C-alpha positions as CSV (number, residue, x, y, z in Angstrom):
1,X,2.5,-68.5,-45.8
2,X,-0.9,-68.9,-44.1
3,X,-2.1,-72.0,-42.6
4,X,-5.2,-74.1,-43.8
5,X,-5.9,-76.0,-40.5
6,X,-9.7,-77.1,-40.5
7,X,-11.7,-74.6,-38.8
8,X,-13.5,-76.7,-35.9
9,X,-16.4,-78.6,-35.7
10,X,-19.1,-76.6,-33.3
11,X,-21.3,-79.0,-31.8
12,X,-24.8,-78.4,-32.4
13,X,-26.3,-76.0,-30.3
14,X,-29.4,-77.7,-29.8
15,X,-27.4,-79.9,-27.8
16,X,-25.9,-77.8,-24.9
17,X,-25.9,-74.3,-24.0
18,X,-23.0,-74.0,-24.8
19,X,-21.6,-73.7,-27.8
20,X,-18.1,-74.9,-26.9
21,X,-18.4,-77.6,-24.8
22,X,-16.6,-80.1,-26.9
23,X,-13.5,-79.0,-28.4
24,X,-11.3,-80.7,-30.9
25,X,-8.2,-81.3,-28.1
26,X,-5.0,-79.0,-29.4
27,X,-2.1,-80.4,-31.3
28,X,0.6,-81.0,-29.2
29,X,3.9,-79.0,-30.3
30,X,7.4,-81.0,-30.9
31,X,10.0,-80.0,-28.6
32,X,12.4,-82.3,-30.2
33,X,16.4,-81.4,-32.0
34,X,15.5,-81.8,-35.8
35,X,17.7,-80.7,-38.5
36,X,16.5,-77.3,-39.6
37,X,16.6,-78.6,-43.2
38,X,12.9,-80.3,-42.4
39,X,10.2,-79.3,-40.3
40,X,9.1,-82.0,-37.8
41,X,6.1,-83.9,-38.5
42,X,3.5,-82.2,-36.5
43,X,4.7,-78.6,-37.8
44,X,4.6,-79.9,-41.5
45,X,1.0,-81.9,-41.6
46,X,-0.5,-78.5,-40.0
47,X,0.8,-76.5,-42.4
48,X,1.5,-78.6,-45.1
49,X,3.8,-75.9,-46.7
50,X,7.7,-75.7,-46.3
51,X,9.6,-74.7,-44.2
52,X,10.5,-70.9,-45.3
53,X,14.2,-69.6,-46.0
54,X,13.7,-66.5,-44.5
55,X,15.8,-65.9,-41.6
56,X,13.1,-64.4,-39.7
57,X,11.5,-65.8,-37.3
58,X,8.2,-65.9,-35.6
59,X,5.9,-67.5,-32.7
60,X,2.8,-69.0,-32.5
61,X,0.3,-71.3,-31.8
62,X,-2.1,-74.4,-32.7
63,X,-4.7,-75.4,-30.7
64,X,-7.9,-75.2,-27.7
65,X,-9.7,-72.6,-29.3
66,X,-6.3,-70.9,-30.2
67,X,-4.6,-71.3,-33.7
68,X,-3.0,-68.1,-34.4
69,X,-1.0,-65.8,-31.9
70,X,0.0,-63.0,-33.4
71,X,2.9,-60.6,-31.6
72,X,4.8,-56.6,-32.7
73,X,8.1,-56.1,-32.5
74,X,11.3,-58.5,-32.7
75,X,11.0,-62.0,-31.2
76,X,12.1,-63.2,-28.1
77,X,13.6,-66.3,-30.5
78,X,15.9,-63.2,-33.0
79,X,18.4,-63.0,-30.2
80,X,19.0,-66.7,-30.2
81,X,20.1,-67.2,-33.9
82,X,23.5,-65.6,-32.4
83,X,24.2,-69.5,-30.2
84,X,25.9,-71.7,-31.4
85,X,24.4,-74.3,-29.9
86,X,22.9,-76.5,-33.0
87,X,19.7,-77.6,-30.9
88,X,16.9,-76.4,-33.3
89,X,13.1,-74.8,-31.8
90,X,10.1,-74.5,-34.7
91,X,7.3,-72.1,-33.7
92,X,5.3,-70.0,-36.1
93,X,3.4,-66.5,-35.5
94,X,1.5,-64.9,-37.0
95,X,3.0,-61.3,-38.5
96,X,1.6,-59.0,-41.1
97,X,-1.6,-61.4,-41.5
98,X,0.8,-64.1,-42.8
99,X,1.3,-67.4,-40.6
100,X,4.5,-68.3,-41.3
101,X,7.3,-70.9,-38.9
102,X,11.2,-70.8,-39.5
103,X,13.6,-71.9,-37.3
104,X,16.4,-70.8,-34.4
105,X,19.6,-72.4,-32.7
106,X,19.7,-71.3,-29.3
107,X,20.1,-73.0,-25.8
108,X,16.7,-74.5,-25.7
109,X,15.5,-77.1,-22.5
110,X,16.9,-79.8,-21.9
111,X,14.4,-83.2,-20.7
112,X,14.4,-83.5,-17.9
113,X,13.5,-79.0,-18.0
114,X,10.9,-79.9,-20.1
115,X,9.6,-82.8,-18.1
116,X,9.6,-80.8,-14.4
117,X,7.8,-77.8,-16.8
118,X,5.1,-79.9,-17.9
119,X,4.8,-82.0,-14.9
120,X,4.3,-78.8,-13.0
121,X,2.3,-77.2,-15.2
122,X,-0.6,-80.4,-15.5
123,X,-0.3,-80.2,-11.5
124,X,-1.8,-76.8,-12.1
125,X,-4.1,-77.6,-14.5
126,X,-5.4,-80.3,-11.6
127,X,-5.4,-77.6,-9.1
128,X,-7.7,-75.5,-11.1
129,X,-10.2,-77.4,-12.4
130,X,-10.5,-78.5,-8.4
131,X,-10.9,-75.5,-7.5
132,X,-13.7,-74.7,-10.1
133,X,-17.1,-74.0,-9.0
134,X,-19.9,-72.6,-11.3
135,X,-23.1,-74.9,-10.8
136,X,-25.2,-72.3,-12.6
137,X,-23.6,-71.2,-16.0
138,X,-25.6,-69.3,-18.9
139,X,-23.5,-68.8,-22.5
140,X,-23.5,-65.0,-22.1
141,X,-24.8,-63.2,-25.6
142,X,-23.0,-59.8,-26.5
143,X,-22.5,-56.7,-29.0
144,X,-19.5,-55.3,-30.6
145,X,-18.9,-52.5,-28.4
146,X,-20.9,-49.6,-26.5
147,X,-22.3,-47.9,-29.4
148,X,-24.0,-51.4,-31.5
149,X,-27.7,-51.5,-31.4
150,X,-28.3,-54.1,-28.4
151,X,-30.3,-56.1,-31.1
152,X,-27.2,-57.0,-33.2
153,X,-26.1,-59.7,-30.6
154,X,-23.8,-63.0,-31.3
155,X,-22.7,-65.5,-28.2
156,X,-19.3,-64.4,-26.6
157,X,-18.0,-67.1,-26.7
158,X,-18.5,-66.8,-30.6
159,X,-16.1,-63.5,-30.2
160,X,-13.9,-64.7,-28.2
161,X,-13.3,-68.0,-30.5
162,X,-13.0,-65.4,-33.6
163,X,-9.9,-63.6,-31.2
164,X,-7.8,-66.5,-30.3
165,X,-7.9,-67.5,-33.8
166,X,-7.0,-64.0,-35.7
167,X,-3.9,-62.3,-35.1
168,X,-5.7,-59.7,-32.5
169,X,-3.8,-59.5,-28.9
170,X,-6.4,-57.6,-26.6
171,X,-9.2,-58.5,-26.7
172,X,-11.5,-55.9,-24.0
173,X,-14.7,-57.4,-22.5
174,X,-17.0,-54.9,-21.3
175,X,-20.4,-55.3,-19.1
176,X,-22.3,-53.6,-16.6
177,X,-21.5,-55.0,-12.0
178,X,-23.3,-57.9,-11.8
179,X,-24.0,-59.0,-16.2
180,X,-21.1,-62.4,-16.2
181,X,-18.1,-60.9,-17.0
182,X,-16.0,-63.1,-14.1
183,X,-18.7,-65.7,-14.6
184,X,-17.5,-66.3,-18.3
185,X,-13.5,-65.5,-17.5
186,X,-13.8,-68.3,-15.6
187,X,-15.9,-70.8,-17.7
188,X,-13.3,-69.8,-20.0
189,X,-10.6,-70.6,-18.4
190,X,-12.2,-74.0,-17.2
191,X,-12.7,-74.5,-20.6
192,X,-9.5,-74.3,-22.1
193,X,-7.6,-76.7,-18.9
194,X,-10.3,-79.1,-19.7
195,X,-9.1,-79.3,-23.1
196,X,-5.2,-78.8,-22.4
197,X,-2.6,-81.0,-23.0
198,X,1.2,-80.8,-23.3
199,X,2.9,-77.5,-25.6
200,X,-0.8,-76.4,-25.9
201,X,-0.9,-72.4,-24.8
202,X,-0.8,-72.2,-21.7
203,X,-4.1,-70.8,-19.8
204,X,-3.8,-68.3,-17.0
205,X,-6.3,-66.9,-15.2
206,X,-5.2,-63.4,-13.6
207,X,-7.6,-61.4,-11.1
208,X,-6.1,-58.3,-11.2
209,X,-6.7,-57.0,-7.5
210,X,-5.3,-59.9,-5.2
211,X,-1.6,-58.7,-7.5
212,X,0.6,-55.9,-5.9
213,X,1.2,-53.6,-9.3
214,X,-0.2,-55.7,-12.1
215,X,1.0,-53.1,-13.9
216,X,4.3,-54.5,-14.0
217,X,5.4,-58.5,-14.1
218,X,2.4,-59.8,-13.7
219,X,2.2,-63.1,-15.1
220,X,5.5,-63.9,-12.9
221,X,3.4,-63.1,-10.3
222,X,0.9,-64.6,-11.0
223,X,2.8,-67.9,-11.7
224,X,4.2,-67.3,-8.4
225,X,1.3,-67.9,-6.4
226,X,1.1,-70.9,-8.2
227,X,3.9,-71.7,-6.6
228,X,6.4,-71.9,-9.8
229,X,10.0,-71.5,-9.2
230,X,12.5,-68.7,-11.3
231,X,13.4,-71.4,-13.4
232,X,10.7,-72.9,-14.3
233,X,8.9,-69.1,-15.3
234,X,11.8,-68.6,-17.6
235,X,11.7,-71.6,-19.2
236,X,8.1,-71.2,-19.7
237,X,9.0,-67.5,-20.8
238,X,11.0,-68.6,-23.4
239,X,9.2,-71.6,-25.0
240,X,5.6,-71.9,-24.1
241,X,2.7,-69.3,-25.6
242,X,0.3,-67.9,-22.5
243,X,-3.9,-66.9,-22.9
244,X,-3.7,-64.9,-20.4
245,X,-7.8,-63.6,-19.2
246,X,-7.4,-61.4,-16.8
247,X,-10.7,-60.4,-14.4
248,X,-11.5,-57.4,-12.5
249,X,-9.5,-54.6,-14.4
250,X,-11.8,-51.7,-13.1
251,X,-11.4,-53.1,-9.4
252,X,-7.6,-52.9,-9.1
253,X,-8.9,-49.1,-9.5
254,X,-5.9,-49.1,-13.1
255,X,-5.0,-47.2,-15.5
256,X,-1.9,-48.3,-17.3
257,X,-2.4,-50.5,-20.6
258,X,-1.2,-53.8,-19.1
259,X,-0.3,-54.7,-22.2
260,X,2.3,-52.2,-22.9
261,X,4.0,-51.9,-19.4
262,X,4.3,-56.2,-19.2
263,X,5.8,-55.8,-22.2
264,X,3.3,-58.3,-23.8
265,X,4.8,-59.7,-27.1
266,X,8.1,-57.6,-27.0
267,X,12.5,-58.9,-27.3
268,X,12.7,-62.0,-24.9
269,X,9.6,-61.3,-23.4
270,X,6.2,-63.4,-23.0
271,X,4.0,-64.2,-25.6
272,X,0.6,-64.5,-25.1
273,X,-3.0,-63.2,-26.0
274,X,-4.5,-61.0,-23.4
275,X,-8.3,-61.5,-22.6
276,X,-9.6,-58.1,-20.1
277,X,-12.2,-57.3,-18.1
278,X,-13.6,-53.9,-17.4
279,X,-16.8,-52.6,-16.0
280,X,-18.6,-50.0,-18.4
281,X,-18.9,-46.7,-16.1
282,X,-15.4,-47.4,-14.9
283,X,-14.0,-46.0,-17.8
284,X,-15.4,-43.3,-19.1
285,X,-15.9,-42.6,-22.9
286,X,-12.1,-42.2,-24.4
287,X,-10.6,-45.9,-23.1
288,X,-9.3,-47.9,-25.9
289,X,-5.5,-46.2,-25.3
290,X,-5.7,-48.2,-21.8
291,X,-6.5,-52.1,-24.2
292,X,-4.0,-51.0,-27.7
293,X,-1.2,-52.8,-28.1
294,X,1.1,-50.0,-28.5
295,X,4.0,-50.0,-31.0
296,X,7.3,-49.8,-29.2
297,X,8.2,-47.1,-32.1
298,X,6.7,-44.2,-31.3
299,X,7.1,-43.3,-35.0
300,X,4.7,-45.6,-35.6
301,X,0.9,-45.5,-35.4
302,X,-1.2,-47.3,-33.1
303,X,-2.4,-51.2,-34.3
304,X,-5.7,-51.0,-33.8
305,X,-6.0,-53.8,-36.1
306,X,-4.6,-56.4,-32.9
307,X,-7.4,-55.0,-30.8
308,X,-11.1,-56.0,-30.5
309,X,-13.3,-55.3,-27.9
310,X,-17.2,-57.0,-26.6
311,X,-19.6,-55.9,-23.8
312,X,-22.1,-58.5,-22.6
313,X,-26.0,-58.0,-22.3
314,X,-28.4,-58.1,-20.0
315,X,-30.1,-61.9,-20.3
316,X,-32.9,-62.0,-22.3
317,X,-36.3,-63.7,-20.5
318,X,-35.3,-66.9,-22.1
319,X,-32.0,-66.5,-20.6
320,X,-33.5,-66.1,-17.1
321,X,-36.0,-69.3,-17.3
322,X,-33.0,-70.8,-18.3
323,X,-31.1,-70.0,-15.5
324,X,-34.0,-70.9,-13.2
325,X,-34.0,-74.3,-14.4
326,X,-30.6,-74.9,-13.6
327,X,-30.7,-72.8,-10.4
328,X,-33.6,-75.4,-8.8
329,X,-32.4,-78.3,-9.4
330,X,-29.3,-77.6,-7.2
331,X,-30.8,-77.6,-3.2
332,X,-34.2,-78.2,-2.1
333,X,-36.3,-75.0,-2.8
334,X,-38.9,-74.2,-1.4
335,X,-40.8,-73.2,-5.4
336,X,-40.3,-75.3,-8.6
337,X,-39.3,-73.2,-11.9
338,X,-42.5,-71.8,-12.4
339,X,-43.1,-71.1,-9.2
340,X,-40.3,-68.6,-9.7
341,X,-41.3,-67.9,-13.1
342,X,-44.5,-66.8,-12.1
343,X,-42.8,-64.3,-9.6
344,X,-40.4,-62.6,-11.5
345,X,-43.7,-61.7,-14.7
346,X,-46.0,-60.5,-12.2
347,X,-44.2,-57.9,-9.4
348,X,-44.3,-54.7,-11.6
349,X,-40.9,-54.3,-13.3
350,X,-38.9,-57.1,-12.0
351,X,-38.4,-59.1,-14.9
352,X,-36.3,-56.3,-16.1
353,X,-34.2,-56.4,-12.6
354,X,-33.4,-59.6,-13.1
355,X,-31.7,-59.5,-16.6
356,X,-28.3,-58.8,-14.5
357,X,-27.6,-62.0,-13.8
358,X,-25.8,-61.5,-10.4
359,X,-29.2,-59.4,-9.6
360,X,-31.0,-62.8,-10.9
361,X,-29.4,-64.7,-8.3
362,X,-30.3,-62.8,-5.4
363,X,-33.6,-62.0,-6.4
364,X,-34.5,-65.7,-6.5
365,X,-33.3,-66.7,-3.0
366,X,-34.8,-63.8,-1.9
367,X,-38.0,-64.5,-3.4
368,X,-39.8,-66.6,-0.9
369,X,-39.4,-63.9,1.5
370,X,-40.4,-61.4,0.4
371,X,-43.2,-62.6,-1.6
372,X,-44.5,-64.2,2.0
373,X,-47.7,-63.3,3.5
374,X,-48.9,-61.5,0.0
375,X,-51.9,-61.4,-0.8
376,X,-51.5,-59.3,-4.4
377,X,-48.3,-60.0,-6.1
378,X,-49.0,-57.1,-8.5
379,X,-48.8,-54.2,-4.9
380,X,-45.4,-55.6,-4.6
381,X,-42.7,-52.8,-5.0
382,X,-39.4,-54.2,-5.3
383,X,-35.9,-52.0,-5.5
384,X,-32.4,-53.0,-5.7
385,X,-31.5,-52.2,-2.8
386,X,-34.4,-54.4,-0.9
387,X,-32.4,-57.4,-2.9
388,X,-29.6,-56.7,-1.3
389,X,-31.3,-56.0,1.7
390,X,-32.8,-59.3,1.3
391,X,-29.9,-61.0,0.8
392,X,-27.3,-59.7,3.5
393,X,-30.6,-60.4,6.1
394,X,-30.8,-63.8,4.9
395,X,-26.8,-64.1,4.9
396,X,-26.7,-63.6,8.4
397,X,-30.4,-65.2,9.7
398,X,-28.2,-68.5,8.4
399,X,-24.4,-67.8,9.7
400,X,-25.9,-66.8,13.3
401,X,-28.3,-70.6,13.0
402,X,-25.5,-72.2,11.9
403,X,-23.0,-70.4,15.3
404,X,-25.6,-71.0,17.1
405,X,-26.1,-75.2,16.1
406,X,-22.2,-75.2,16.1
407,X,-20.1,-76.6,19.7
408,X,-18.0,-73.9,21.4
409,X,-15.2,-74.6,24.0
410,X,-15.7,-73.0,27.0
411,X,-12.5,-70.5,25.5
412,X,-14.1,-69.8,22.2
413,X,-17.2,-68.6,24.3
414,X,-15.1,-66.5,25.9
415,X,-14.0,-65.2,22.7
416,X,-17.5,-64.2,21.6
417,X,-18.2,-62.6,25.1
418,X,-15.5,-60.7,24.7
419,X,-15.6,-59.3,20.8
420,X,-19.3,-59.1,22.2
421,X,-18.3,-56.6,25.1
422,X,-15.8,-54.6,23.0
423,X,-17.9,-54.0,20.0
424,X,-17.3,-50.6,20.1
425,X,-13.7,-49.9,20.3
426,X,-13.9,-48.9,16.9
427,X,-10.2,-48.2,16.0
428,X,-8.6,-51.7,15.6
429,X,-12.1,-53.7,13.7
430,X,-9.0,-54.0,11.2
431,X,-6.3,-55.9,13.4
432,X,-9.2,-58.2,14.8
433,X,-11.2,-58.6,12.1
434,X,-7.9,-60.3,9.5
435,X,-5.4,-60.9,12.0
436,X,-4.7,-64.8,13.1
437,X,-5.7,-64.6,16.1
438,X,-8.9,-67.5,16.8
439,X,-11.8,-65.0,16.9
440,X,-11.4,-63.8,13.3
441,X,-12.9,-67.3,11.9
442,X,-16.4,-65.9,13.6
443,X,-16.5,-62.5,12.3
444,X,-14.8,-63.9,8.4
445,X,-17.1,-67.3,8.0
446,X,-20.1,-65.2,8.9
447,X,-19.4,-62.1,6.4
448,X,-20.1,-61.9,2.5
449,X,-16.4,-62.5,2.1
450,X,-13.9,-64.9,-0.6
451,X,-10.6,-65.4,0.0
452,X,-7.5,-65.4,-2.6
453,X,-4.5,-66.4,-0.2
454,X,-3.5,-63.6,1.8
455,X,-6.8,-61.1,-0.2
456,X,-9.8,-61.2,1.6
457,X,-12.5,-59.7,-1.3
458,X,-16.5,-59.2,-1.1
459,X,-18.4,-62.2,-3.1
460,X,-19.1,-59.0,-5.4
461,X,-17.7,-55.8,-5.7
462,X,-21.6,-54.2,-5.7
463,X,-21.8,-55.9,-2.3
464,X,-18.9,-53.8,-1.8
465,X,-20.9,-51.0,-3.0
466,X,-24.1,-51.7,-1.0
467,X,-22.5,-51.8,2.6
468,X,-20.2,-48.8,1.4
469,X,-24.3,-47.3,0.8
470,X,-25.5,-48.1,4.2
471,X,-22.1,-46.4,5.6
472,X,-23.5,-43.3,4.1
473,X,-27.1,-43.7,5.7
474,X,-28.3,-47.1,7.2
475,X,-32.1,-47.9,7.8
476,X,-31.9,-49.4,11.1
477,X,-30.9,-46.8,12.8
478,X,-33.1,-44.3,10.5
479,X,-36.2,-42.4,12.9
480,X,-38.4,-43.8,9.7
481,X,-38.0,-47.4,11.7
482,X,-38.9,-45.7,15.5
483,X,-42.3,-44.5,15.9
484,X,-41.1,-43.3,19.4
485,X,-38.0,-41.3,17.9
486,X,-38.3,-37.7,19.0
487,X,-39.0,-35.6,15.9
488,X,-36.3,-33.3,14.9
489,X,-37.6,-29.8,14.1
490,X,-34.4,-28.3,12.3
491,X,-31.7,-28.6,9.8
492,X,-29.0,-29.1,12.4
493,X,-30.9,-31.7,14.3
494,X,-31.6,-33.6,11.2
495,X,-27.9,-33.6,9.8
496,X,-26.1,-34.9,13.0
497,X,-28.3,-37.6,12.2
498,X,-25.5,-38.3,9.3
499,X,-21.6,-38.6,9.9
500,X,-20.2,-35.5,9.0
501,X,-16.8,-37.0,8.9
502,X,-18.6,-39.7,6.9
503,X,-17.6,-40.7,3.2
504,X,-21.6,-38.2,2.2
505,X,-18.8,-35.4,2.8
506,X,-15.5,-36.7,2.3
507,X,-15.6,-38.3,-0.8
508,X,-17.2,-37.7,-4.2
509,X,-19.9,-40.0,-5.3
510,X,-21.0,-38.5,-8.6
511,X,-18.3,-41.4,-11.2
512,X,-20.1,-44.1,-8.3
513,X,-23.0,-44.7,-10.2
514,X,-23.5,-48.4,-8.5
515,X,-23.5,-46.4,-5.2
516,X,-25.4,-44.0,-6.3
517,X,-28.3,-46.3,-7.2
518,X,-28.7,-47.8,-4.6
519,X,-28.5,-44.5,-1.9
520,X,-31.4,-43.4,-4.6
521,X,-33.4,-46.5,-3.7
522,X,-33.3,-46.0,-0.2
523,X,-34.6,-42.1,-0.2
524,X,-37.3,-43.9,-2.0
525,X,-37.8,-46.2,0.8
526,X,-36.9,-43.5,3.7
527,X,-38.5,-39.8,3.5
528,X,-35.9,-39.3,6.7
529,X,-33.6,-39.0,4.7
530,X,-35.1,-37.4,1.7
531,X,-34.4,-34.5,4.4
532,X,-31.3,-35.1,5.3
533,X,-29.8,-35.0,1.7
534,X,-32.6,-31.1,1.3
535,X,-30.9,-29.9,4.5
536,X,-26.9,-30.5,3.6
537,X,-27.7,-28.6,0.1
538,X,-29.5,-25.7,1.8
539,X,-26.1,-26.0,4.2
540,X,-23.6,-25.5,1.9
541,X,-24.9,-22.1,0.6
542,X,-23.3,-21.0,4.1
543,X,-20.6,-23.8,4.5
544,X,-18.0,-23.5,1.8
545,X,-17.2,-27.9,4.0
546,X,-20.6,-29.1,2.7
547,X,-20.2,-28.4,-0.6
548,X,-18.6,-32.5,-1.8
549,X,-21.6,-33.7,0.3
550,X,-24.0,-31.5,-1.1
551,X,-23.0,-32.4,-4.9
552,X,-23.6,-35.5,-4.1
553,X,-27.0,-35.6,-2.3
554,X,-28.6,-33.3,-5.0
555,X,-27.2,-36.1,-7.3
556,X,-29.1,-38.9,-5.0
557,X,-32.5,-37.1,-5.2
558,X,-32.7,-35.9,-9.0
559,X,-31.4,-40.1,-9.9
560,X,-34.3,-40.6,-7.7
561,X,-36.8,-38.3,-9.4
562,X,-37.2,-36.0,-6.5
563,X,-38.4,-32.3,-8.3
564,X,-36.7,-29.2,-7.5
565,X,-39.3,-26.9,-10.0
566,X,-39.3,-23.5,-7.9
567,X,-36.5,-24.4,-5.8
568,X,-34.6,-22.0,-3.9
569,X,-31.0,-23.3,-4.8
570,X,-29.2,-19.9,-4.2
571,X,-25.9,-19.3,-3.4
572,X,-25.7,-23.6,-3.2
573,X,-22.4,-25.2,-3.6
574,X,-22.6,-28.2,-6.3
575,X,-19.6,-28.5,-7.9
576,X,-19.4,-31.4,-10.1
577,X,-22.9,-33.0,-9.8
578,X,-24.9,-35.0,-12.2
579,X,-27.9,-33.6,-11.9
580,X,-28.6,-34.5,-15.2
581,X,-32.6,-35.7,-16.3
582,X,-33.9,-33.1,-13.5
583,X,-36.5,-30.9,-13.3
584,X,-35.3,-27.5,-12.3
585,X,-38.1,-25.2,-14.0
586,X,-38.5,-21.6,-12.4
587,X,-34.8,-22.7,-10.1
588,X,-33.4,-19.8,-8.4
589,X,-29.1,-20.1,-9.4
590,X,-28.6,-16.9,-8.8
591,X,-24.7,-17.3,-7.2
592,X,-24.8,-21.1,-7.1
593,X,-21.4,-22.5,-7.8
594,X,-22.1,-25.3,-10.5
595,X,-18.7,-25.6,-12.0
596,X,-18.4,-28.9,-14.3
597,X,-22.0,-29.7,-13.2
598,X,-23.6,-32.4,-16.1
599,X,-26.4,-30.5,-16.7
600,X,-27.9,-32.9,-19.8
601,X,-31.3,-33.4,-20.7
602,X,-32.5,-31.4,-17.7
603,X,-35.3,-29.1,-17.4
604,X,-34.9,-25.3,-16.9
605,X,-37.9,-23.4,-18.3
606,X,-37.4,-19.6,-16.9
607,X,-34.4,-20.9,-13.9
608,X,-32.4,-17.9,-13.4
609,X,-28.7,-18.5,-12.9
610,X,-27.7,-14.9,-12.7
611,X,-24.5,-14.5,-11.4
612,X,-24.1,-18.5,-11.1
613,X,-20.2,-19.9,-11.7
614,X,-20.9,-22.3,-15.0
615,X,-17.9,-23.1,-16.2
616,X,-17.3,-26.9,-17.8
617,X,-21.1,-26.9,-17.5
618,X,-22.3,-29.3,-19.9
619,X,-25.3,-29.3,-21.3
620,X,-25.1,-32.2,-23.4
621,X,-24.6,-30.5,-26.7
622,X,-24.1,-33.0,-29.2
623,X,-20.5,-33.5,-30.7
624,X,-19.0,-31.6,-33.5
625,X,-16.2,-31.5,-36.1
626,X,-14.6,-28.6,-36.7
627,X,-13.4,-28.9,-40.8
628,X,-12.3,-27.2,-43.2
629,X,-15.2,-26.6,-45.9
630,X,-18.7,-28.4,-45.8
631,X,-19.1,-32.1,-45.3
632,X,-20.0,-34.1,-48.9
633,X,-20.5,-37.3,-47.5
634,X,-20.1,-38.9,-44.3
635,X,-20.0,-43.4,-43.0
636,X,-19.1,-45.2,-40.5
637,X,-17.0,-48.3,-40.7
638,X,-18.8,-51.7,-39.7
639,X,-18.5,-51.8,-36.4
640,X,-18.8,-48.3,-35.6
641,X,-15.8,-47.3,-34.2
642,X,-14.3,-45.4,-37.2
643,X,-16.1,-42.4,-39.5
644,X,-14.9,-41.2,-43.2
645,X,-15.6,-37.7,-44.0
646,X,-15.2,-36.6,-47.0
647,X,-15.5,-33.1,-47.1
648,X,-16.0,-30.6,-50.5
649,X,-12.7,-29.4,-51.0
650,X,-11.8,-32.7,-51.0
651,X,-9.9,-34.0,-48.2
652,X,-11.1,-37.4,-46.9
653,X,-10.4,-38.6,-42.9
654,X,-10.4,-41.5,-40.9
655,X,-12.2,-40.3,-37.4
656,X,-11.7,-42.1,-34.5
657,X,-15.6,-42.6,-33.1
658,X,-14.9,-42.7,-29.2
659,X,-12.3,-39.9,-29.0
660,X,-13.0,-38.1,-33.1
661,X,-9.3,-38.1,-33.1
662,X,-8.1,-38.3,-36.7
663,X,-6.7,-41.6,-37.2
664,X,-5.3,-41.6,-41.3
665,X,-6.3,-38.4,-43.5
666,X,-5.9,-37.6,-47.3
667,X,-6.3,-35.9,-50.3
668,X,-8.5,-36.7,-53.4
669,X,-10.1,-34.4,-55.6
670,X,-13.3,-36.2,-56.4
671,X,-14.3,-33.0,-58.4
672,X,-13.3,-34.6,-61.3
673,X,-13.3,-38.1,-61.0
674,X,-12.2,-41.0,-58.3
């Protein structure tokens, strides 16, 4: 039985930047007691169909941005058929592509309990709407997956709407750092709450890094953050449907399938659709098994049709202009919109940089200071790390002025004096910074941090990565900044200027592309840092303890464009390094430890690899399939997720493009006709 609920009309895109700024109100779900022979009026009017006679019980919803909610396996309501009380409830759910409505008898919420729960939900609505702060929002564009072309784009909100209207249960939103994933998620939550009415699906924003073990019972944990009682949570689990907006999968360092580990849409569990965001670089090439709903019966095939994804793409020039136009009026600015756009288009390569929304924000804050006293804009070279330098300096300057202008008590001045005199006591900084003492207010309020409950975070993850790169190399301590500093002649003295107990020596940074980018930008600005990294590579020839640092160092240098043509790299230990695209013509790698090194697209003419350890080295060879006979024809699915291959012997196989594992196979004697 299919729903004939009319499609919600989309507002004129010329009337608003967001095509979903106005949405039809959701229909309320009837919670009253009814006789099983007739449907509640609100249900029958939306379905315009008689009540089914099938004993199966299914769940679903009609309402804001969501008309069908799918589930797998037995539903929570089936066990309630055994209850003898004659209270009857109605829920609908898309099962196997059909929207069905049925009744079940069981112990439902009393009028007082339902009223109490709705009051709590309306209070949560008011709280979340009050906490919403999003002065500038530009609707992002997206593509269907990582393999899709950048020209095949669509509004991300359109894709989200299709997801909520469909049977699918999980939608993955991918994007680079600063692409606007969290901004979109918070805008979506605000939109859902703005239009929320009693009985609608409940939007629940879950900041995954803020939860302890979100892989277990994350819905209840989040509701407890909002001060819901255990009884209310159980009522919600039995009688509410949810739209889970899970933000920051990568920041939680998770690898679990949250849909599976939280038992969503399983018997006696939460009925929910899940939207989850993650940084593209965190996942690697094979990632769908972390998000695709898994069957409860391990002998059943994975339901890829329950999964959807979208990848946020960088801003277009028009979106950048729209953002600037919204940004300028927010407060008093030194320039008008045209001035900002002239700077963005005149400074070389800057427009490409600011197509990232977060970098655009930093750039707009930093530009007036960067261009001050600059006569020729075309000569300005602005890198990503310089933007963060300017932003952090400006942030600290503003807070210094604020503290200077504020009135301090005598005790507060004593606290600050004590803090200043004990700055070198670094072994206690965590206690000082996060403790309950009065002095923490001065430190925290001057830092680019936000607070969620008892959790403190940087305002953006890229700020954490930026300051991490400063822990590896701080330009303020560099001899490049001090013309009177004594010159260092030996490799050992140069290396000593880097902390051998620091993160460069202790942590493999190859898998942290954002940190590598910050450090490679720093190489271009600070010649002394380049020399330090080269010395570390040489040190690894005789010192195995420098292997991690050497792999990091050569990865940073190659990313900075440093050439190694003809360089003596004999016996270096750079296992696991990523030197893809590097220039190593006539390079001498004899006896080097190159295990697991990425050599994709390297220049290696006349390079010598005698006696080098080259296990698991990657040369960027294109993937291939081992088949039983020659290929006759092949084609990709429209979304690029699958490849169908027909062999000369009649075998037909469908491969999942992400992992090249066989999804389905069959046989047809096509030579004698299909």
